[in-house]
C-alpha positions in Angstrom: -79.9 -69.5 -52.8 -78.2 -69.0 -49.4 -79.0 -66.2 -47.0 -75.6 -64.6 -47.7 -75.8 -64.1 -51.4 -78.0 -62.3 -53.9 -78.4 -62.8 -57.7 -76.8 -60.2 -59.9 -77.6 -60.1 -63.6 -74.5 -60.7 -65.7 -75.6 -58.2 -68.4 -78.7 -56.1 -68.7 -80.6 -57.4 -71.8 -79.1 -60.9 -72.0 -80.0 -64.3 -70.7 -76.6 -65.0 -69.1 -76.6 -67.0 -65.8 -76.4 -64.9 -62.7 -73.5 -64.8 -60.3 -73.8 -64.5 -56.6 -72.3 -61.6 -54.6 -72.4 -61.0 -50.8 -75.3 -59.2 -49.2 -74.3 -55.7 -48.3 -75.4 -54.3 -44.9 -75.0 -50.6 -44.1 -74.3 -50.0 -40.4 -75.0 -46.6 -38.9 -74.0 -45.8 -35.3 -72.1 -42.9 -33.7 -70.3 -45.4 -31.4 -67.3 -46.7 -33.4 -66.7 -49.6 -31.1 -70.2 -50.9 -31.9 -69.6 -50.4 -35.6 -66.4 -52.4 -35.5 -68.0 -55.2 -33.5 -71.1 -55.5 -35.8 -69.0 -55.2 -39.0 -66.7 -58.0 -37.7 -69.7 -60.2 -36.8 -71.4 -59.7 -40.2 -68.2 -60.2 -42.2 -67.5 -63.4 -40.2 -70.9 -64.7 -41.4 -70.0 -63.9 -45.0 -71.9 -60.7 -45.3 -70.6 -57.4 -46.7 -70.6 -54.5 -44.2 -70.1 -50.8 -44.7 -69.9 -48.6 -41.6 -71.1 -45.0 -41.1 -70.8 -42.8 -38.0 -73.8 -40.7 -38.9 -77.0 -40.9 -40.9 -75.8 -37.9 -42.9 -72.7 -39.8 -43.9 -74.9 -42.7 -45.2 -77.1 -40.4 -47.2 -74.1 -38.6 -48.7 -72.7 -42.0 -49.8 -76.1 -43.0 -51.4 -76.2 -39.6 -53.2 -72.6 -39.7 -54.4 -72.6 -43.3 -55.5 -75.9 -44.4 -57.1 -74.5 -48.0 -57.5 -74.1 -48.2 -53.7 -77.2 -50.2 -52.8 -77.2 -51.9 -49.4 -79.6 -54.7 -48.9 -80.4 -53.6 -45.4 -79.6 -50.7 -43.1 -78.9 -51.3 -39.4 -79.5 -47.9 -37.9 -79.1 -46.5 -34.4 -82.3 -44.9 -33.2 -80.5 -42.1 -31.2 -77.8 -40.5 -33.4 -76.0 -37.2 -33.0 -77.3 -34.9 -35.7 -80.2 -36.3 -37.6 -82.0 -39.0 -35.6 -82.3 -42.6 -36.8 -86.0 -41.9 -37.5 -85.2 -38.9 -39.6 -82.7 -40.9 -41.7 -85.3 -43.7 -42.0 -87.8 -41.2 -43.4 -85.2 -39.9 -45.9 -84.4 -43.5 -47.0 -88.2 -44.2 -47.4 -88.4 -41.3 -49.9 -85.8 -42.7 -52.2 -86.7 -44.7 -55.3 -85.2 -47.9 -54.1 -86.4 -48.7 -50.7 -84.2 -50.6 -48.3 -85.3 -52.4 -45.2 -84.2 -50.9 -41.9 -83.4 -52.5 -38.6 -83.2 -50.1 -35.7 -81.0 -50.7 -32.7 -81.1 -48.6 -29.5 -79.5 -48.5 -26.1 -82.7 -47.2 -24.6 -85.7 -49.5 -24.0 -88.3 -46.9 -24.6 -91.7 -48.1 -25.8 -92.4 -44.8 -27.6 -89.3 -44.9 -29.7 -89.8 -48.6 -30.5 -93.5 -47.9 -31.5 -92.5 -45.0 -33.7 -89.8 -47.0 -35.4 -92.1 -50.0 -36.1 -94.9 -47.6 -37.1 -92.6 -46.0 -39.7 -92.0 -49.4 -41.3 -88.8 -50.7 -39.5 -88.3 -54.4 -39.9 -87.2 -54.7 -36.3 -86.0 -52.8 -33.2 -83.1 -54.4 -31.3 -82.1 -53.3 -27.8 -78.4 -53.0 -27.3 -76.7 -55.2 -26.3 -78.3 -57.9 -28.4 -77.4 -61.5 -29.2 -76.1 -62.2 -32.6 -78.9 -64.7 -33.2 -81.4 -61.9 -32.8 -79.6 -59.8 -35.3 -79.5 -62.6 -37.9 -83.2 -63.4 -37.3 -84.0 -59.7 -37.9 -81.9 -59.6 -41.1 -83.7 -62.7 -42.4 -87.0 -61.1 -41.7 -86.0 -57.8 -43.1 -84.7 -59.1 -46.4 -87.4 -61.7 -46.9 -87.6 -65.4 -47.7 -85.7 -65.0 -51.0 -82.6 -64.5 -48.9 -82.9 -67.6 -46.7 
């Protein structure tokens, strides 16, 4: 299976073959230019991307549409409103856990340590190279995706 697809059961209680559908990445940043650039990069690599300008917006989407299930969340550490760490804590309390990669424009060891201590898969300092992002995604989503 390629990194860019995930299996989806054709029907619940049957033995039908599975079909592949794109991995879905939720992007959360209050800078819309960063959201556009990351979404374009991910889509260009064959990944699905859904953008949110706040953590609250992501949580509202998750609550309103139970079938919305991103495979990974790329989350800005410093957001207006609820911080990235607060959103990460709220995501961790949900039934279906989702891996989180933090990104930040501040190279602050305390924030990085708190994010990694809370279970983040990675913390990327903006601006970051696309290779670092794809490596973090591969790590976050595990070997079954590569």
